[in-house]
C-alpha positions in Angstrom: 0.0 0.0 0.0 1.6 3.2 -1.1 0.3 6.7 -1.5 1.3 6.9 -5.2 -0.9 4.0 -6.1 -4.0 4.7 -4.2 -6.9 7.0 -5.2 -7.4 10.0 -3.0 -10.3 10.3 -0.6 -12.9 12.9 -1.3 -15.2 14.6 1.3 -17.7 12.0 2.5 -15.5 8.9 2.0 -15.4 6.7 5.0 -13.9 3.4 6.2 -17.2 1.6 6.8 -18.0 -0.7 9.7 -18.1 -3.5 7.2 -14.5 -2.6 6.0 -13.4 -2.6 9.7 -14.9 -6.0 10.4 -11.7 -8.0 9.7 -9.8 -5.7 12.1 -12.5 -6.0 14.8 -12.7 -9.8 14.4 -8.9 -10.0 14.6 -8.8 -7.9 17.8 -11.4 -10.1 19.4 -9.7 -13.3 18.4 -6.4 -12.1 19.7 -8.0 -11.1 23.0 -9.6 -14.5 23.3 -6.4 -16.3 22.5 -4.5 -14.2 25.1 -7.2 -14.9 27.6 -6.7 -18.6 27.1 -3.0 -18.1 27.8 -3.8 -16.3 31.0 -6.2 -19.1 32.1 -3.4 -21.6 31.5 -1.3 -19.5 33.9 2.0 -20.4 32.4 4.7 -17.8 32.4 6.4 -15.5 34.8 4.4 -12.8 36.6 5.9 -10.2 34.2 4.8 -12.2 31.2 1.3 -12.8 32.6 1.0 -9.0 33.2 2.2 -8.3 29.6 -0.4 -10.7 28.3 -3.1 -9.1 30.4 -2.2 -5.7 29.2 -2.1 -6.8 25.6 -5.5 -8.6 25.9 -7.0 -5.5 27.3 -5.6 -3.3 24.5 -7.0 -5.7 21.9 -10.5 -5.5 23.6 -10.3 -1.7 23.7 -9.2 -1.5 20.1 -12.0 -3.8 19.0 -14.5 -1.4 20.7 -12.9 1.6 19.2 -13.0 0.1 15.7 -16.6 -1.0 16.0 -17.9 2.3 17.3 -18.7 3.6 13.8 -17.5 4.4 10.3 -14.2 6.4 10.2 -14.3 9.5 8.0 -11.3 9.6 5.7 -9.4 12.9 5.3 -10.1 14.4 1.9 -7.0 14.5 -0.3 -5.3 11.6 1.4 -5.1 8.0 0.4 -8.4 6.3 0.2 -8.2 3.1 2.3 -10.4 0.2 1.4 -11.7 -3.0 3.1 -9.2 -4.9 0.9 -6.3 -2.9 2.3 -7.4 -3.6 5.9 -8.1 -7.3 5.3 -4.7 -7.7 3.6 -2.9 -6.2 6.6 -4.9 -8.4 9.0 -4.2 -11.5 6.9 -0.4 -10.8 6.8 -0.3 -10.2 10.5 -2.3 -13.3 11.3 -0.1 -15.5 9.0 3.1 -14.2 10.5 2.1 -14.1 14.2 0.5 -17.5 14.1 3.9 -19.1 13.4 5.8 -17.3 16.2 6.6 -19.1 19.4 9.0 -16.7 21.1 7.1 -14.7 23.7 8.8 -11.4 23.2 8.7 -11.6 19.4 5.0 -12.4 19.5 4.3 -9.5 21.8 6.3 -7.0 19.7 4.4 -8.0 16.5 1.0 -7.9 18.2 1.9 -4.5 19.5 2.7 -3.4 15.9 -0.7 -4.6 14.8 -2.4 -2.6 17.6 -0.4 0.5 16.4 -1.6 0.0 12.9 -5.2 -0.3 14.0 -4.8 2.9 16.0 -3.8 4.7 12.8 -7.0 3.5 11.1 -8.9 5.5 13.7 -7.3 8.7 12.5 -8.8 8.6 9.1 -5.6 10.1 7.8 -4.7 8.1 4.7 -1.0 9.3 4.8 -0.7 8.0 8.4 -2.5 4.8 7.6 -0.2 4.0 4.7 2.8 4.8 6.8 1.3 2.6 9.6 0.9 -0.2 7.1 4.5 0.1 6.0 5.7 0.1 9.6 3.5 -3.0 10.3 5.0 -4.8 7.2 8.5 -4.0 8.4 7.7 -5.2 11.9 6.2 -8.4 10.6 9.3 -9.1 8.4 11.8 -8.4 11.2 
């Protein structure tokens, strides 16, 4: 996803609730998975607290993303459901294969950061956030 290849948003363009569904579902699924880890109770107290914090952040982000459509800033990149679903799929594919606790937390944090940029409606920030997410997933 690059600025140069995307059409520009015009006044009234939004990221609809339907377009955000994959991000909301991903947040809820991650929160549920993290909750299962907490129920298992394996890990150090610091790891369990990190899991709790991350689970709570995913729940909050799911609520934020499901609150309503997000108005896109006119003149910036027009973000579509396909862009969001692609980012979610890439994150899901990469993170599912990671076993190392700290690596997994870092990549999940990068996903949360990307979802936070969606809430801005600023196409330039969203594209930059997608690029940052891609780099984090590849690292």
